PALO-562068 format. One record per residue (C-alpha): residue in three letters; x, y, z. Coordinates in steps of 0.25 Angstrom, whole numbers, padded with zeros to 4 digits, always signed. Each point is the difference from the previous one (the first is absolute). Layout:
ALAXYZ/...
//
This chain:
VAL+0320+0183+0384/LYS+0012-0010+0002/MET+0012+0000+0008/ASN+0011-0010-0004/GLY-0011-0008-0007/GLN-0009-0001+0012/VAL-0011+0009+0005/PRO+0005+0007+0013/PRO-0005-0008+0012/ASN-0005+0013+0007/ALA-0008+0004-0012/MET-0005-0014-0002/ARG-0005-0001+0015/THR-0007+0014-0001/ILE-0007-0005-0013/CYS-0005-0013+0006/ASP-0005+0007+0013/ALA-0007+0010-0009/LEU-0007-0010-0008/ASP-0008-0005+0012/TYR-0009+0013-0002/ALA+0003+0003-0014/MET-0005-0013-0006/THR-0014+0003+0006/VAL-0002+0013-0008/MET+0008-0003-0013/ASN-0009-0001-0013/GLU+0003-0012-0010/GLN+0010+0008-0008/GLU+0008+0004+0012/VAL+0000-0015+0005/SER+0005-0005-0013/ASN+0011+0011-0001/CYS+0004-0003+0014/VAL+0002-0015-0003/TYR+0007+0004-0013/SER+0009+0010+0007/PHE+0004-0010+0010/GLY+0005-0010-0011/VAL+0007+0011-0008/MET+0007+0005+0013/GLY+0006-0014+0001/VAL-0008-0003+0013/PHE+0002-0015+0003/TRP-0013-0007+0004/PRO+0006-0010+0010/SER+0007+0012+0007/LEU-0013+0007+0003/PRO-0007-0001+0014/GLU-0010-0011+0000/ALA-0011+0010+0004/THR+0004+0009-0013/ARG-0001-0012-0009/GLN-0013-0004+0005/LEU-0006+0014-0001/LEU+0005+0001-0014/LEU-0006-0013-0004/SER-0013+0002+0007/THR-0002+0014-0006/VAL+0004-0005-0014/VAL-0010-0011+0000/ARG-0011+0009+0005/ARG+0003+0010-0011/PHE+0003-0009-0012/PRO-0014+0000-0006/TRP+0000+0016-0001/PHE+0014+0001-0006/GLU+0001+0005-0014/SER+0008-0008-0010/GLN+0013+0008+0003/GLY-0002-0002+0015/VAL-0001-0015-0001/SER+0013+0000-0009/ASN+0007+0009+0010/VAL-0004-0008+0012/ILE+0004-0014-0006/TYR+0013+0007-0005/GLY+0003+0006+0013/MET-0002-0013+0008/ALA+0009-0007-0010/LEU+0011+0010+0001/MET-0001-0001+0016/GLN+0002-0016-0003/ALA-0013-0004+0007/LYS-0001-0014-0005/TRP-0013-0008-0004/LEU-0001-0013+0007/GLU-0003-0012-0008/ALA-0013-0007+0000/ASP-0005-0009+0011/GLY+0007-0013+0001/VAL+0013+0006-0003/VAL+0010+0000+0012/ASN+0005+0014+0003/SER+0011+0003+0010/GLU-0004+0008+0013/ASP+0009+0012-0004/ARG-0007+0001-0014/ILE-0014-0001+0006/LYS+0004+0012+0010/VAL+0003+0010-0012/ALA-0009-0005-0010/VAL-0013+0007-0005/SER-0013-0005+0006/GLN-0010-0009-0007/GLU-0010+0011+0001/TYR+0010+0009-0008/LYS+0002-0010-0011/GLU-0015-0002-0002/ALA-0003+0015+0000/ALA+0011+0002-0010/TYR-0006-0011-0009/ARG-0014+0007+0000/ALA+0007+0014-0003/ILE+0008-0006-0012/GLN-0013-0006-0005/HIS-0008+0013+0001/ASN+0011+0010-0005/LEU+0005-0009-0011/SER-0013-0004-0005/LYS-0003+0003-0015/GLU-0009+0011+0003/LYS+0011+0007+0008/LEU+0010-0003-0011/ILE-0009+0006-0011/SER-0002+0012+0008/GLY+0015+0003+0001/GLU+0000+0002+0015/LEU+0012-0010+0002/THR+0013+0005-0006/PRO+0010-0010-0007/GLN+0010+0003+0011/ALA-0010-0003+0011/ALA-0004-0014-0007/ALA+0014-0004-0002/ASN+0004+0004+0015/ILE-0011-0009+0005/ILE+0005-0012-0007/TYR+0014+0003+0003/SER-0003+0003+0015/LEU-0008-0013+0001/GLY+0012-0008-0005/ILE+0011+0006+0009/SER-0010-0001+0012/GLU+0001-0015-0003/ALA-0015-0002-0003/LYS-0003-0013-0006/TRP-0008-0001-0013/THR-0006-0013+0004/ASP-0006+0006+0012/PHE-0007+0011-0008/PRO-0016-0001-0002/GLU-0003-0002-0014/ALA-0007+0014-0001/THR+0013+0006+0004/LYS+0008-0007-0010/GLN-0009+0004-0011/ALA+0000+0015+0004/LEU+0015+0000-0001/PHE+0000-0007-0013/ASP-0010+0010-0005/SER+0009+0011+0004/LEU+0011-0006-0008/VAL-0008-0002-0013/MET-0007+0014+0001/MET+0012+0008+0004/GLY+0011-0007-0007/SER+0001+0010-0011/SER+0002+0011+0010/PHE+0011-0006+0008/ASN+0014+0006-0002/SER+0013-0009+0001/GLN+0001+0001+0015/GLU-0015-0003+0002/ILE+0002-0012-0009/SER+0012-0005+0008/LEU-0007+0002+0013/VAL-0012-0008-0005/ILE+0008-0012-0005/TYR+0009+0000+0012/GLY-0012+0001+0010/CYS-0007-0012-0007/GLY+0012-0008+0001/LEU+0002+0003+0015/MET-0015-0004+0002/GLY+0002-0013-0007/VAL-0009+0002-0012/GLU+0003-0011-0009/PHE+0004+0004-0014/ASP-0008-0013-0006/HIS-0013+0005+0007/LEU+0000+0014-0005/PRO-0013+0003-0008/PRO+0003+0002-0015/ALA-0005+0014+0001/VAL+0010+0003+0011/LEU+0012-0007-0006/HIS-0003+0008-0013/SER-0001+0013+0007/ILE+0013-0003+0008/THR+0007-0004-0013/GLU-0004+0011-0009/ASN+0003+0011+0010/PHE+0013-0006+0004/GLY+0004+0001-0014/ARG-0005+0014-0001/VAL+0010+0005+0011/SER+0011-0011-0001/ALA+0010+0008-0008/LYS-0001+0012+0010/MET+0002-0008+0013/ASN+0011+0003+0010/GLN+0008-0010+0008/GLN-0010-0002+0012/GLU-0012-0001-0009/VAL+0006-0011-0009/CYS+0005-0008+0013/SER-0013+0001+0006/ILE-0007-0005-0012/MET+0009-0012-0001/HIS-0001-0003+0014/GLY-0015+0001+0000/PHE-0001-0010-0012/ALA+0009-0009+0007/LYS-0008+0000+0013/MET-0013-0002-0008/GLN+0007-0013-0005/ALA+0001+0004-0014/LYS+0009-0010-0008/TRP+0009+0005-0011/ASN-0002-0012-0009/GLU-0014-0004+0004/ASN-0010+0011+0002/ILE+0007+0014-0003/SER-0004+0005-0014/ASP+0009+0004-0010/ASP-0005+0014+0001/ILE+0004+0001+0015/LYS+0013-0006-0003/ARG+0002+0011-0011/TYR-0004+0011+0010/LEU+0009-0005+0011/THR+0012+0000-0010/MET-0003+0014-0005/GLY+0000+0005+0015/LEU+0013-0007+0002/LEU+0006+0005-0013/ASN-0004+0014+0005/LEU+0007-0002+0013/VAL+0013-0005-0007/ARG+0001+0012-0008/THR+0000+0009+0012/ASP+0009-0010+0008/SER-0011-0001+0011/LEU-0004-0015-0002/CYS+0000-0007+0014/PHE+0008-0013-0003/GLY-0004-0007+0012/CYS-0015+0003-0001/VAL-0001-0005-0014/THR+0007-0013+0001/TYR-0007-0003+0013/SER-0014+0003-0006/LEU+0003-0008-0012/GLY+0004-0012+0008/GLN-0012+0001+0008/MET-0008+0000-0013/GLU+0007-0013-0004/ALA+0007+0006-0012/ASN+0011-0009-0005/TRP+0013+0007-0003/ASP+0004-0009-0011/THR-0013+0002-0008/LEU-0001+0015+0003/PRO+0001+0008-0013/SER+0014+0004-0002/TYR-0003+0015+0000/LEU-0006-0001+0014/LYS+0012-0007+0005/ASP+0009+0010-0006/LEU-0008+0011+0007/ILE+0002-0007+0013/VAL+0015-0002-0002/ILE+0001+0015-0004/ALA-0007+0004+0012/GLY+0009-0008+0009/LYS+0013+0005-0007/ASN-0005+0015+0001/THR-0004-0001+0015/PRO+0009+0011+0006/ASN+0001-0007+0013/LYS+0003-0014+0004/LEU-0012-0008+0004/ARG-0001-0002+0015/ASP-0009-0008+0010/GLN-0014-0002-0005/GLU+0003+0005-0014/ILE+0011-0010-0003/SER-0008-0011+0008/ASN-0013+0003-0009/THR+0008+0000-0013/ILE+0007-0013+0002/TYR-0013-0006+0006/GLY-0008+0005-0012/LEU+0010-0006-0010/CYS-0001-0013+0007/LEU-0015+0000+0000/MET+0001+0003-0015/GLN+0008-0013-0001/ALA+0013+0007-0005/SER+0012-0008+0002/TRP+0013+0006+0004/MET+0006-0003-0014/SER-0012+0004-0008/LEU+0000+0014+0006/GLY+0012+0003-0009/ASP+0013+0007+0004/GLU-0005+0014+0001/MET-0012-0003+0010/ARG+0010-0009+0008/ALA+0010+0012+0001/VAL-0012+0009+0005/LEU-0003-0010+0011/LEU+0014-0003+0004/ARG+0004+0015+0000/SER-0011+0002+0011/LEU+0003-0013+0007/ARG+0015+0003+0002/ASP-0003+0013+0007/GLU+0002-0002+0015/MET-0012+0009+0003/VAL-0009-0009-0009/PHE-0008-0005+0012/ALA+0002+0011+0010/ASP-0014+0000+0005/ASP+0003-0014+0006/LEU-0014-0005-0003/PRO+0000-0015+0001/GLN-0010-0001-0012/HIS+0009+0007-0010/ILE+0012-0009+0002/ALA-0008-0013+0002/ASN-0008+0003-0013/THR+0012+0004-0008/LEU+0008-0013+0004/TRP-0013-0008-0003/ALA-0002+0007-0014/LEU+0015-0001-0004/ALA-0001-0015+0003/LYS-0013-0002-0008/MET+0007+0008-0012/ASP+0011-0010+0000/ALA+0011+0010+0004/ALA+0013-0006+0006/TRP+0006+0003+0013/GLY+0014+0002-0006/GLU-0006+0011-0009/MET-0006+0008+0012/PRO+0006+0010+0009/THR+0000-0011+0011/ALA+0006+0009+0012/ILE-0011+0010-0002/LEU-0012-0009-0001/GLU+0005-0008+0012/ASP+0002+0013+0008/ALA-0014+0005-0003/PHE-0006-0014+0005/ARG+0008+0000+0013/ARG-0004+0014+0003/CYS-0015-0004-0001/THR+0002-0013+0009/ASP-0008+0004+0012/HIS-0012+0005-0008/LEU-0001-0011-0011/ALA-0014-0007+0000/SER+0000-0015-0002/GLN-0004+0001-0015/GLU+0011+0010-0002/VAL+0010-0009+0007/ALA-0004-0012-0009/ASN+0000+0009-0013/GLY+0014+0005+0004/LEU+0005-0014+0002/TYR-0006-0004-0013/GLY+0007+0011-0007/PHE+0014-0004+0006/ALA-0002-0014-0004/VAL-0006+0001-0014/LEU+0010+0011-0004/ASP+0010-0011+0003/ALA+0007+0005+0012/SER+0005-0010+0010/TRP+0000+0000+0015/ASP+0016+0000+0000/THR+0000+0012-0010/LEU-0009+0009+0009/GLU+0007+0009+0010/GLU+0001-0005+0014/ALA-0009+0012+0004/THR-0011-0004-0010/GLN+0000-0015+0005/ILE-0002+0006+0014/SER-0011+0009-0005/LEU-0007-0012-0007/HIS+0001-0008+0013/ALA-0006+0011+0008/ALA-0011+0003-0010/LEU-0004-0015-0001/THR+0001-0002+0015/ARG-0010+0011+0002/THR-0010-0003-0011/ILE+0000-0016-0002/PRO-0009-0003+0012/THR-0011+0009-0007/MET+0002-0003-0014/ALA-0011-0004-0009/VAL+0000-0014-0007/GLN+0004+0006-0013/GLU+0011+0008+0006/ILE+0006-0012+0007/SER-0001-0007-0013/ASN+0008+0011-0007/VAL+0011+0000+0011/MET+0001-0016-0001/TYR+0002+0001-0015/THR+0010+0011+0000/LEU+0009-0004+0012/PRO+0005-0012-0007/ILE+0003+0007-0013/LEU+0008+0011+0009/THR+0007-0010+0009/PHE+0002-0014-0006/ASP+0015+0002-0003/THR+0003+0006+0014/ASP+0009-0008+0008/TYR-0009-0007+0010/SER+0011-0008+0006/VAL-0001+0009+0013/PRO-0009-0009+0010/TYR-0012+0008+0005/SER-0001+0002+0015/THR-0012-0006+0006/ASP-0001+0011+0010/SER+0001+0012-0010/ASP-0004+0013+0006/VAL-0005+0011-0011/ASN+0006+0011+0009/ASN+0014-0006+0001/ILE+0000-0003-0015/THR-0004+0014-0005/ASN+0008+0007+0011/THR+0013-0008-0003/SER+0011+0010+0000/LYS+0008+0000-0013/PRO+0014-0006+0002/THR+0011+0010+0002/LYS+0015-0001-0002/SER+0007-0004+0012/LYS+0011+0009+0004/ALA+0014-0004+0002/THR+0008+0006+0012/LYS+0010+0010-0002/LYS+0011-0009+0004/SER-0004-0011-0010/ILE+0000+0010-0011/THR+0014+0005+0002/VAL+0006-0014+0000/ALA-0009-0007-0010/THR+0006-0002-0014/ASN-0008+0004-0013/ALA-0003-0015-0002/SER-0006-0002+0013/ILE-0009+0013-0001/ASP-0005-0005-0014/SER-0003-0014+0007/LYS-0007+0006+0011/ASN-0008+0010-0009/SER-0004-0012-0009/THR-0004-0008+0013/VAL-0009+0012+0005/ASN-0006+0001-0014/ASN-0003-0014-0001/ASN-0006+0000+0014/GLU-0009+0012-0004/ALA-0005-0007-0013/THR-0003-0012+0008/SER-0007+0008+0011/ARG-0008+0008-0011/LYS-0004-0013-0007/ARG-0005-0007+0012/HIS-0008+0013+0004/SER-0006+0000-0014/THR-0004-0015+0001/GLU-0006+0002+0013/LEU-0009+0011-0005/LEU-0005-0010-0010/TRP-0002-0011+0010/ASP-0009+0009+0008/ILE-0008+0004-0012/HIS-0002-0014-0004/ARG-0004-0004+0014/LEU-0011+0011+0000/LEU-0005-0003-0014/ILE-0002-0015+0003/SER-0007+0003+0013/ARG-0009+0010-0008/PHE-0002-0011-0011/LEU-0005-0010+0011/GLN-0012+0010+0003/ILE-0005+0001-0014/ASP-0013-0007-0002/PRO+0001-0009-0013/ALA-0014+0005-0004/HIS+0007+0013-0004/TYR+0009-0007-0010/ASN+0000+0002-0015/PRO+0008-0006-0011/GLU+0010+0012+0000/ASN+0003+0001+0015/TYR+0000-0016+0001/ASP+0012+0000-0010/CYS+0007+0011+0008/PHE-0001-0008+0013/ALA+0005-0012-0008/ILE+0012+0007-0005/TYR+0004+0005+0014/PHE+0000-0013+0006/GLU+0007-0006-0011/LEU+0012+0009+0003/MET-0002-0004+0015/ARG+0002-0015-0004/ALA+0012+0003-0008/LEU+0009+0009+0010/PRO+0008-0004+0012/TYR-0007+0001+0013/THR-0012+0006-0006/ARG-0008-0013+0000/GLN+0003-0001+0015/LEU-0004+0014+0002/VAL-0014-0003-0006/LEU-0002-0012+0009/ASP+0005+0009+0012/VAL-0010+0011-0003/ILE-0011-0011-0001/HIS+0004-0006+0013/SER+0000+0013+0007/GLN-0014+0003-0005/ASN-0005-0014+0004/ASN+0006+0003+0014/SER-0007+0013+0001/ASN-0012-0009-0003/SER-0008+0012-0004/MET-0010-0010-0007/ASN-0003-0006+0013/GLY-0002+0013+0008/GLY+0015+0005+0001/ASP+0000+0014-0007/SER-0015+0004-0002/ASN+0005+0011-0010/ARG+0006-0009-0010/THR-0005-0012-0008/TYR+0010-0010-0006/TYR-0006-0008-0011/TYR+0012-0009-0002/SER+0008-0010+0008/ALA+0009-0003-0012/ILE+0002+0007-0014/PRO-0010-0006-0010/GLU+0005-0007-0012/PRO-0004+0006-0014/SER-0010-0009-0007/GLY+0009-0004-0012/PRO+0006+0004-0013/THR-0007+0010-0009/ALA-0004-0003-0014/ALA+0008+0008-0011/ILE+0002-0002-0015/PRO+0014+0002-0006/SER+0001+0012-0011/ARG+0001-0004-0014/LEU+0015+0004-0001/HIS+0003-0007+0013/ALA-0007-0012-0004/SER+0008+0000-0014/THR+0013+0002+0007/VAL-0002-0011+0010/GLN-0005-0010-0010/VAL+0013+0002-0008/MET+0008-0002+0013/GLN-0008-0012+0004/SER+0003-0007-0013/HIS+0015+0002+0001/LEU+0000-0004+0014/GLN-0007-0013-0003/PHE+0009-0002-0011/GLU+0011-0001+0010/SER-0008-0009+0010/ASN-0015-0004+0000/GLU+0001+0001+0015/LEU+0001+0015-0001/GLU-0014+0005+0002/VAL-0006+0014+0000/PHE-0011+0006+0009/HIS-0007+0013-0004/GLU-0004+0010+0010/PHE+0007-0007+0012/ASN-0006+0004+0014/GLY+0012-0004+0008/LEU-0004+0009+0012/HIS-0013+0001+0007/GLY-0010+0005-0010/VAL+0008+0013-0004/PHE+0011+0003-0010/ALA-0001-0011-0011/VAL+0012-0002-0008/ASP-0002-0001-0015/THR+0007-0013-0002/ALA+0006-0011+0009/VAL+0010-0010-0006/PHE+0000-0014+0007/TYR+0010-0011-0002/ARG-0005-0014+0005/ASP-0010+0007+0008/GLU+0010+0010+0007/LEU-0001+0015-0002/ILE+0013+0004-0007/ALA-0003+0014-0006/LEU-0010+0011-0001/VAL-0003+0009-0012/GLU-0006+0014+0000/VAL-0004+0006-0014/ASP-0001+0015+0004/GLY-0009+0010-0006/GLU+0001+0015+0001/SER-0008+0001+0013/HIS+0012-0008+0007/TYR+0009+0012-0002/LYS+0001+0015+0003/GLN-0004+0007-0013/LEU+0010+0010+0000/SER+0012-0006+0007/GLN-0003-0014-0005/GLN+0004-0006+0014/LEU-0007-0012+0005/ARG-0011+0003+0010/ARG+0003-0003+0015/LYS-0013-0008+0000/ASP+0006-0009-0011/LYS+0013-0001+0008/LEU-0008-0004+0013/LYS-0007-0011-0008/GLU+0014-0005-0005/PHE+0005+0001+0014/LEU-0011-0008+0006/TYR+0002-0011-0010/GLN+0015+0000+0002/GLN-0002-0001+0015/ARG-0010-0012-0002/TYR+0006-0008-0011/SER+0015+0004-0003/VAL-0002-0002-0015/PRO+0004+0010-0011/LEU-0010+0009-0005/TYR+0002+0005-0015/ARG-0006+0013-0005/MET-0003+0003-0014/ARG-0006+0013-0004/MET-0011+0002-0010/ASP+0008+0010-0008/GLN+0012-0010+0000/ILE-0010-0010-0005/SER-0005+0009-0011/ALA+0014+0003-0005/ILE+0005-0014-0001/GLY-0014-0007-0002/ALA-0007-0010+0009/SER+0007-0012-0007/GLY+0014+0006+0003/ALA-0004+0004+0014/GLY-0006-0014+0003/ARG+0013-0007-0005/ALA+0009+0010+0008/LEU-0008-0003+0013/ALA+0001-0015-0002/SER+0015+0001-0003/TRP+0003+0007+0013/ILE-0009-0009+0008/VAL+0007-0013-0006/LYS+0014+0006+0002/ASP-0003+0003+0014/LEU-0005-0014+0003/HIS+0012-0006-0008/LEU-0010-0009-0007/LYS+0005+0004-0014/ASN+0005-0011-0009/LYS+0013+0007-0005/ASP+0001-0010-0012/LYS-0014+0003-0004/SER-0002+0015+0003/ILE-0011+0008-0005/GLU+0010+0010-0002/GLU+0006-0008-0012/THR-0013+0001-0007/GLN-0006+0014+0004/PRO+0009+0011+0005/LEU-0003+0005+0014/PRO+0003+0013+0008/GLU+0012-0002+0008/LYS-0004-0002+0015/PRO+0008+0010+0010/SER+0009-0006+0010/PRO-0007-0004+0013/ALA+0006+0013+0007/THR-0005+0009-0011/THR-0014-0007+0000/LYS-0001+0002+0015/LYS+0004+0014-0001/LYS-0010+0003-0011/ARG-0011-0006+0008/ASN+0004+0008+0012/SER+0000+0013-0008/GLN-0013-0004-0007/SER+0005+0003-0014/GLY-0005-0013-0005/VAL+0007-0012-0006/
//
């Protein structure tokens, strides 16, 4: 009996009132039927009156020893359907709300004993327990969030015995419930006894070709949650049976595209090494999906492909078209769930997609709609996605800038160390080429910044319009437009100043004991940018001064501890060994440079900053730095668009700000085309010409032809466009 998906309130109250007397006279079968019926009706355990919950629990605990096998299954299944959750073992912190609606410890212990008794070998041999009842028990324990590690060993053994002795009787649905339930409980694939693994494998193979969509998805999710690894501990037999199940679904156009990719990702399958026929099945499923993927399905699909280490380029044209078809749909994130958009942005960035290839307006709009509900990790992941996809602060819409500012303002004070590290890494990549020439305000107010009204066009009076000439109108419009652009630019920069102020303040509270090599480099990259930009060095000092004035270390603000009175310097350069192709190219360049002058010297792996972003080679003349050389491998460029990554552009920007010397780039594919010797000669020639050190009467060009060096204007343009010299 349901009304609009819920039990009618009046009927529910009548039932609860009647239970006070009825429970005292029910027999065991009636008690189990009552609990089972509550679950099937959709009664929500937390919504039951406290007295009714306690009555049900106490009655079930008292009657558990006398339940028949089917009764035990019905009770555990009914409680699971009502979403009554099992608390984790002692020592694990559980929230007060969770404790209020969880089953009691007495219930758990009674259930353990009932399972041991009713799933004993004697009971299984006698046939008292049906396959459905056994499968329901395992599935129900899983969805009740019971933890395998909390189970007594005798209970674990009873459940394993049921899988071995009843496995051949399980149908396809029961097999899927068993595997999914084991996954939810946290049974580890590697720790399955050989007999249990054999039973699961053989009986999965027996039904794999007849499974429906829900069953295949449950099995794949179950294996993933059991930490089964595609290339490590999953047998070829299980892989073959999974493929048979997927093939059957493709034939009926019922393969769940999102579930398959997500589960394979969780199982750490590798896209590039998957058998081609399996990849073809996935692509066909994507192409045959009648509706566009939305919300969780598109998020899980992209996230799963990312976990499979698929790159945007290696997906191929057909798979990219499937994903873009959905991403270009304005309703793709209609649910407005922060996790969906944050995971999608993060995964696309990890897959090496490029911002210019994406439907940017749709992605930005989805992120903005979730601003007020983004958790700190989701904010950090979203920012990472924007930056590593190679968006820039200036290309983001003004509304997105405001949204990022609002989300970061709300979450930075409570971010974990790793999240702060991620923000400090990605913010320089996103913003280094923004015009920071607008001075920051020392008395900036967050509310004033976020609520700054957008500039509007000033209206001319009716009289002035009637007498103005076309030229004067154009002039006024131009002035208004310029003023609007200036105002928008100032507003955009003020948002950044405020983010930096909050970020630096939060950094000062991080205990150095929480550092690791990865986040240490992220901090160093951030403060390298702070040293390079106008006003930013002063901003850092002012924030430190402000914190020192609050003197929280000496009793000022008891809620905060500040570990620094200055930004710590990195320890020094890191060790690195040039690659063979890099070394052979630079060796030729060095010999040609020294042919021109023995005062020209080459320094490998030059650390010209503060412990981060070493340059492949630095060239010195009379102990003065005159040029930098980067020999770029494939990892420096977006795979599909072949554009230099913004991280590499940031590196070049920092060196140019500090040294104001030319930086020459030579791509590995260019070196492969003309040879290391030709590349080395070309680099030497360009450096020497720029320095006017070449002896025109005794030119290298007379003996060995060199590539023509572009004009200075062309060289600058090419470096700016990152197409390589």
